[in-house]
N, C-alpha and C positions, 0 to 999 in steps of 0.2 A: 671723748673728745682728744684729740691725740695729745701726746704729752711727751712725744719724743723730738719734737720742734723747739724752735725759738722765737719767742715773740717779741714786738717791742709797740711803744706809744706812750705820746706825751702825757701825761700824768695832771698838769696842771690844768686849770681851765683857758678857753682861749683867749687871746685878748694880748691887750701891752700890760709889761710887769715889771720889777725888778727882777725876779729872775724865775726861771721854769724848769722842770724836771721831767726828761725822758727816761724811762723805766725799758731794762731789757732781761728776760728772762727764758730761762730752758737751760739746755746742757752746752751749747754753744755762745751762751750769753758772752763771757769774759772773750771769746775767741773774737766773737761778730764786733764788739767793742776796738779790739786791739786796732783792726785793721783798719780804722780812722781816728786813732785816737794817740797824739803825741806829746808824750812827755818825759820830766828827766829819769822815770822810773818806769821799765817796762811791765805792762798789766799782769804777766805772771807772775813779780816779784812782789805784787802791790798785797800787804796787810790787810786781812777783812776789817771793813766798816772804818778806813779810817780814807780822808780825804786827797786825793792827787791831784794836783793843778797841771794842766795842759792845754793843747789846740787841738782841734778838729778843721782840716781842710778840707777843700774838695780841688778840682784839677785847676780852678780859678784863682786858688789861695785862700787865705784864714777866711773861717767862716764866723768862728767864736771860742775864745778862750772859757775854759769851763774847768769844774770839780768832776772829779768824777770817783762815787766809793761802791766797791765792791762785797757783796753780803754771798757766802760761802754756802751752800746746801749744807745739812738740813737748816742751819744757823741764819734763813732767809724769809719773808713773808709768805712766799709761795713754796717756798722748801726745796728750790732748785736754787742753781748760782743767778742771780741775781743782779744787774748794773744797774746804777742812777747817775743820770750825767744833770748835773745841774747847769745852766748858761744862761745868757739871760733872756728876759723875759718876752722877748718879740712874737710875732706870727713868725716872719720870714725865717728868722734864726733859726726855730722850733722845728719848723719844715722842713728847711734844709736839711737839718740834722737828724730827722726822722729818715728821709729819703735816702741818706747815705748807709742809716743803719740796715734798712730792709735790699738797700742792691747790694750789701755786706752778708746776706743771709741770713737776715732775722724777717720774721713771716707779722704785717700788722693786727694786734693782738683785737679782740674781738669784745664789745662791752662786757667787763665785768670778768674777763679772763683769768687775770691776774689772781683776784679772789676764789674763781672757781677755781685754779689749782693749786691755793692753798688748802682749800677743803676736799678736794681727791689727795692732796699729799698730807691728810691726816694734820693739818696745823690751825684747824679750827672745823667743829661741827656745823649743820647746816644754819643753826636759830644766829651763830655766832658771823658767819657769812652777812645772813641776812639785816643782822645788827650795823655791820658798817655804813650799807645806805641808808641806814635809821641816822648814824651819825653824821653821814654827810648832808643830811634835810634838814637835821634837827633845827627848829626857828628858837626856841626858848630854852632855858635853864632844864626845864624837867624834863623837855625829851630828852635835850642831850645826855641827861643824867640817867636816863630809864636806858638809852641808848650803851651807854657806857656800861651798863650793868649787862646788859645782853650779850656787849663782848666779850667781857669777864666772862661769859659763860654762867651764869647763875640759873638759867632756865636750863641747860643743857644740863647741870647737874640737878636741876630739881628732877628732870624726865630721868635722867638716868636712874634716879633713886624710887621712881615710880615702876621702871622697867625690872628694877632688880626684885622689886616685891612681889609685881605678877610671874617673875621665871619663878621665885620660890613654888609660888602657888600652883604653877603650871608645873612643875616637877613633881608635887606629889599627886597631882592629879593622872599624869604620865605612869607613876607608878603603879595605880589602882588599874590603869590601861593593861599593864604588865603582866598582873596579878588578878584577873579578874574573877575568881571565886573568893578573895577576898573581901571585896567590893568598900562600902565608904561610910567609915562606922557613923552615927550620928554626933555624936562628940567630935571626928574631925571635919567631918562636913560642915558644924556650928563657926568652928576656929576657920577652917578655908572661906566661911562667909564674912566672918569679922572682917578677914584680912583683905575682901575684897570691897567689902564698905569702906575701910580706911581708904584705900586704895581710890577708889568711887569718889569718895570724898575730896582726895586730895587732885583729883581731874578738875573735879567742881570747881575749887577754887582759882584753877588756873585758867579755868572756860570765863568765870567772872569775871575776870579781868580784862577779858577782848575789848569791852567799850572806851574801857582806860584806854586803852593801846591805841585804838583806833582816834582818840581826842587827843593822844599825845603826836601821834603822828601825823595825824588831816586834822587835827585843830576841832576846835566845839562850833558845829555851823549854828550859828546865831542869828535870827531874821531880828531886823527892828522893823515892827508891824503895827499899822493904827491908818487911822485915817487921813483924807489927805490935812495940809498946813498942820498939823499937830508938833512938828519940826524934828522929822523921822532922820531927813540927810542933813539937816544941822546938827542931829548928833550923832553921825555918820563920822561927818567932818571935822568934832572934835575929839572924837574918841579915836583917831588916826592922828589928829594932830595938823593936818590941812586941808587944803579945800580939796575933795575929789567929788562929791556931787553937786550940783546945781541948785542954789535954795532960792525959791522967788515965792511971793506970796498969791503968786496965782497957781488955784488948785490943778494936782494934774501933772504937774511939773515932770516928777519923775516915771517916766515910760516902760522904765526896762528894770529889771533889777541890777546890783552894783555889787560887789566882793571883794573884800579888801580882807587882810590879816593884823589882829593886833596880839601885844602878849600881854596877860592879862595875870599878873603873881606868880609867872611860869606857863600858864596856860596858853596854847595857841585858841585863839578865840576869830573864828571865823566869821566877818560881820557881812550881812546881806543885805541892802537896803532895798526895801519894795516901794510899788505903786501903792498908793493910798488907797483903799478899799470903799467902794461909793457906788451909786449907778451910775451909769456913763450910757452915752448914744455915742461917744470916739471909738470907731472900730481899734483903733490902736491903743487909745485905753483900755479898751476893754480886755485887749491882749495883754498887758502889763497886769491886769489886777488876776487874769486867769493864773499869768505865773506867779504872781503872788501868795495866791493859794495854793501851788505846787513847792513853792518853798515851805509853806508853812506845813505841809505833810511832811516834806524828808526833814524838817529842824531838830537841832535836838534842843535848844533854849529857844523861847523867842521873848523879844522886848518891845512890850504891850505899848505903846506911845499914845499920851493922851493928854489934851490942852487942859491943865489942872484950872486953867484961868476964866474958863468959859463953862455953862453951865452943859450936864452931861446932856449925850444925845435923845431923842424923840424914842429910841428903842434903843437902852442901854445893855440891855441883854445879849441882845443880837450884835452890836458890836464891839463885846468886849471879848466873844466868843474866839478861840483860836483851836477848837476841836480836843485841846489836850489842856486843863488847867495848869496841873501838876509841874508843866514845864515852861511856867509862863512869873517873867519879873513884871509887873506894873511899874511904869515908869512916869511918873506925874510931872511933866514939864510947864515949863514959864510957870514955875511959882514965883519969880521976881516980879510976876505983875500979880501978886498975889494970888490964894488959893480960893476960888469959889465955894459957897457954903455946898454943892452939892459931891463936892470929894473932900471937904475936910475932914470927913472919919474914914476915908478909901484909907486900905492899906496898901503903902506903893514907895518907891524911892522918889522923895520931893528933890527935883532937877530943874536947874537952868543954862540953854545952852550958851545964856547969854554971859551968864557970871559965873559959868565952871561950879556951881552949888550942886553940892549931892556925887560929884563924879566919885570919889571915893568910896559912897555908899554903893553905888553901880560895882564896881569893881567888886564890892565885899558881897554884892547877893549873887554876881555870876561867880565870884569864887562858894559862897556858901552852896547853891544851887551842883556844883560839880563834887563838893566833899561829899552832899548827905547823900550824892547818886553813890557813896562807894570808893570816889578816885581818893584812896590815902597814899600819902609818902610810903607807907610800910609795901604797895604793890607795885613802886616803880618797877622794881628790878625782876619782875615777871607778867610785864604786861604782855600779854598776848595779840599775835597778828589774827588777821580774817583764814590768812593761810592754816594757820597754827587752832585756831577756832575750830576750822572743820574737821581736822585729825580728831582732834580732842575729842568731839562732840562723836565723831566715830567709835572712838575707841571706849567713851561711855555706854553708848548702843550695845557693843560688844561683850562690853563687861557687865552688864544690866542682863542681857540674855544668859552669860555664864551664872550669875546671881540664882535666876529664874531656874535655871538648870540645878543648880546644886539644891534649891530648896524642894523642886519635885523630883529626885533623884533621876536625874536623868541621866544617860548610857556617859561614862566618863569620857569618850572618845568624840559625843557632840561639845561638850564643855571646853573640850581641849582646842578644839576648833575655834571657836571662839575667842579662848583666851589669845591665841596666836593672832586672832585678829585685832584684838585689842595691843598686843606688843607691835605687831606690823605697822598701824596707825599713829603709836606713837613714833615707830622708828623714823616714820613719814618728816614726821617734824623734824629732828635732828639731822636728818640724812641716811640714817640704816641701811634704808630700805629705797635710796636715790632711785629714779627712773632718769634716763634722757632728756625726757619732755619735761618733768616738775624742773630738774637742774637748768636747763635752757629757756623755761619761762622767768625761773627767779634773776637767773644773772643778766636776761636779758633787758633788766629794769639798770642796770649801773650805768655808770659812765665809761666811756672808753678811757683805759691807764689806771681802771681801779678793778 
């Protein structure tokens, strides 16, 4: 990507608001803005990080009164000269100002280009750049905390420490390559193996946080499942706090899956209401049931809803099966009507959609499920993404090969290649060995103006 031109974009969301912000970054950012801004102070005399009042006009007259702030390189978000224009938050106003900036010599920024320039100019590593998007998309307090921890560079520092350990080991191996007659002594080999073992354990701890990172970023995929008329849609509506799904006494009312997200103690929970599972001749209902089975196969957690006021079905073992009982929370619904003796000794969350009894117990059950899965607060700062996981898994594979080579007295040259492969894989996480395709894929997910 060229860094010798000047880019501009609207950095706030499209729509009406009190204010909007436009950004201009590049070697001619100040000069471009000076061509359209009129104020008491000339732009070249403005002090950095101070706001100046002025006007922006076109050939027809005044467009808006604005505040202008200049950030001089390298002390700016992008590491370049950067100017922010704060104007009134109307769609027409912001578009007219952007049009003037483009006519004055700037280029329209691509999605994520400001953050990409920050990365290319050494203002942040790639994990921090990705954390910017996580910060914008965070839906809960825990997701926000995790994004801020990664933005602060905790994951990058953890990986830098691992890279240093690997480089030290690689230096020992390559010393033996330079002096082949010496060979690797058993004592030295054991020391190097122990060091690689420690490095591998550090990488494994990071990889183990991938599921935690996925839940923080995308939510706990939670399927509400059960037979018709047990209260699945009522449960969804109650947890959401509004009527999202149609509730009816007619069996088979829910034909398709309905998905919404709630916040349970800081954990984003993606609730998916499904069609009741039963035998049916209705082709539409059959399709709904097929989709229910697909959702069950992909679920992190299943809320199995039953009518606790009615007797069990004729085939309880079949009706209670979800394919994986470890990820199931049994919700004994309609307890306000009394609990039938068939369910009296059954463990589960006693619940009533009518009286809201058991709501806190259900939240606790969801929390306990996540926490017992290793989703602990101490790991928030290093909850990795799917991309990180793939790179680190590759590093572990290379590391295991190097350990096997040391144990079996393989040629030092081969061990060196494997260690370099592990270093390259870790470097891909922080962007030390970035490629154009990798950067393009990551930053294309950003919003324009960021």
